[in-house]
N, C-alpha and C positions, 0 to 999 in steps of 0.2 A: 523731835527737837527737845533739847534740854529745858526743863522747867515750863513746858507748854501747859497752859491751863485747860483742864477738862471740867466743865461745870464750875463748881466752887473749889475743886481740888487741883493741886498742882503736883505733877509727877515728874521725877527725873527718869532717865533711861533705865536705871536699875529697878526702880519701883514699878515702872511701866512693864518691864520684862517679867517681874514676879507676878504682876496682875494678869498678864497674858497667859503665863504658865498655869496659874490657878484657874482662870476662865476655861482654858482648854481642858484641864483635868476635870473640872465640874461638868463640862459637856460630855467628856468621855464616860463619866459615871452616870450621865443623864440625870444630873442633880439640878433639875429645873428651878427649884426654889433658890438654890445658891446662885445660879446664873441670873435670874430675874431680880435678886436682891440688890443688884447694882443699878437697876432701872429706876428712873423717876416715876412717880405715880401716874403722870400724864404722858409717859413715853408712847411712841408710835413705832410700829415696824411695818414693812411692806414685804410681801412675798407672793409669788405666783401660786404657791400651795395654799396660802390663806384664801385666795380667791376661790379655789376649789372647795375648801372646807367651810368657809364662812360667807361666801357670796360677796366678799369684799377683799381687795388686795391689801387693805390697811387694817391692822389690828391696833386698837387704841386702848391705852391704860395697862399698867403693870399686871393687874389681876387678869385681864383679858388675854394678855400675851402669855401669861403662865398657863391659862386654860387652853389656849390655842396650841402651845407646844406640848402639853400633856396629850392632847388629842392627836396631834401630828406624829408624835413619837410612839403613841400607843403603848404596847408592852415591851418596847425595846429597852433592854437593861444596860447596854453599853454602846458606845459609838467610837469610831476611829477618826478622831479629829487631829490633824497635824498642823503645826505652825510652819508656814512657808516664809522664808526670808526674814 
């Protein structure tokens, strides 16, 4: 939707599209710091893999999310992430 608010920022379709492209590029480079830089400090994520790696399906806090993804990705240096639709 044009001008829909996300947190305190408002993005139009063009800006949102650029954000998604950059987000995808950062994931493909496995640049976890760049990906997590957009998260609030109190962000939470849920993942079945988190349950296996941390004994909880919820990872809370940007620093913990960063640490989780570093552990989950291990030594992977690139990923193949594609934007659908």
